[in-house]
C-alpha positions as CSV (number, residue, x, y, z in Angstrom):
1,M,277.6,136.2,179.6
2,T,280.0,138.7,181.0
3,K,279.3,140.7,184.1
4,A,279.2,143.9,182.0
5,T,276.6,142.4,179.6
6,L,274.5,141.4,182.5
7,T,274.7,144.9,184.0
8,F,273.7,146.4,180.7
9,R,270.8,144.0,180.4
10,L,269.5,145.0,183.8
11,L,269.9,148.7,183.0
12,L,268.1,148.2,179.7
13,W,265.1,146.5,181.3
14,A,265.0,149.0,184.1
15,A,265.0,151.8,181.4
16,I,262.2,150.1,179.4
17,L,260.1,149.7,182.6
18,F,260.6,153.3,183.5
19,A,259.7,154.6,180.0
20,V,256.6,152.5,179.7
21,T,255.5,153.3,183.2
22,M,255.9,157.0,182.5
23,A,254.1,156.7,179.2
24,V,251.0,155.1,180.6
25,L,250.6,157.0,183.8
26,P,247.5,159.2,183.6
27,H,249.4,162.1,185.2
28,P,253.1,161.5,185.2
29,P,255.3,163.5,187.5
30,H,257.0,166.5,186.1
31,M,260.6,165.8,185.0
32,P,263.4,168.4,184.5
33,I,263.4,167.7,180.7
34,D,259.7,168.5,180.3
35,R,260.7,172.1,179.3
36,F,262.2,170.7,176.1
37,G,259.0,169.2,174.9
38,D,257.3,165.9,174.4
39,K,259.3,164.9,171.2
40,F,262.6,165.5,173.1
41,E,261.5,163.3,175.9
42,H,260.5,160.5,173.4
43,M,263.8,160.8,171.5
44,T,265.9,160.9,174.7
45,A,264.1,157.8,176.2
46,F,264.5,155.8,173.0
47,A,268.1,156.9,172.4
48,V,269.1,155.7,175.8
49,I,267.1,152.5,175.5
50,S,268.7,151.8,172.0
51,A,272.2,152.4,173.3
52,L,271.6,150.1,176.2
53,A,270.1,147.4,173.9
54,A,273.0,147.5,171.5
55,R,275.4,147.1,174.4
56,A,273.3,144.5,176.3
57,Y,272.9,142.3,173.3
58,P,276.2,142.6,171.4
59,R,275.5,139.5,169.1
60,F,271.9,140.4,168.3
61,P,271.5,142.1,164.9
62,L,270.9,145.8,165.2
63,V,268.1,145.8,162.6
64,R,266.2,143.4,164.9
65,I,266.8,145.5,167.9
66,G,265.6,148.5,166.0
67,E,262.4,146.9,164.8
68,R,261.5,145.6,168.2
69,L,262.2,149.0,169.9
70,S,260.2,150.8,167.2
71,F,257.3,148.3,167.8
72,L,257.6,149.1,171.5
73,G,257.2,152.8,170.6
74,A,254.1,152.0,168.5
75,L,252.6,149.9,171.3
76,I,253.1,152.8,173.7
77,E,251.2,155.1,171.4
78,V,248.4,152.5,171.1
79,A,248.2,152.3,174.9
80,Q,248.1,156.0,175.2
81,S,244.9,156.0,173.0
82,I,243.0,154.3,175.9
83,P,240.6,157.0,177.1
84,A,241.0,156.2,180.8
85,L,244.7,157.1,180.7
86,H,243.9,160.7,179.5
87,R,246.9,160.6,177.3
88,D,247.3,161.5,173.6
89,C,248.2,159.0,170.9
90,D,250.4,160.8,168.3
91,I,252.0,159.0,165.4
92,R,254.7,161.8,165.4
93,D,255.8,160.5,168.8
94,W,256.4,157.1,167.2
95,V,258.3,158.7,164.3
96,A,260.5,160.5,166.9
97,D,261.1,157.3,168.7
98,T,262.0,155.5,165.5
99,L,264.3,158.3,164.4
100,A,266.2,158.3,167.7
101,I,266.5,154.5,167.5
102,T,267.8,154.6,164.0
103,V,270.5,157.2,164.7
104,V,271.7,155.5,167.8
105,L,271.8,152.0,166.2
106,L,273.6,153.4,163.1
107,V,276.3,154.7,165.4
108,A,276.4,151.4,167.3
109,G,276.8,149.6,164.0
110,M,279.8,151.7,163.2
111,L,281.3,151.0,166.6
112,R,280.6,147.3,166.2
113,G,282.4,147.4,162.8
114,R,285.4,149.1,164.3
115,R,285.7,146.4,167.0
116,R,285.6,143.7,164.4
117,L,288.5,145.2,162.5
118,R,290.7,145.1,165.6
């Protein structure tokens, strides 16, 4: 494993930890991107996580990365349905997560393809 790969893996797991923590906090702190709405926050978080995952695991199939990240988004929504958290479970949030994951991983796939051609 290269030093860059290790760095991206650490960044990935830190981003996942941050996103999951923010998602299950009963009253998360206000963030500067709150003004753009909940779906924007979901898509931004999962776009960043997807980009980091594609870079952190360069030999792992992107389809598998996508399915696992989409499952993480679904698990977050299930966790948010716990009444004690005072959060809302919304399938549209999971759809937004999955859409962001798909777009980023499609771009990552094109970049991987270009690297192979060199």
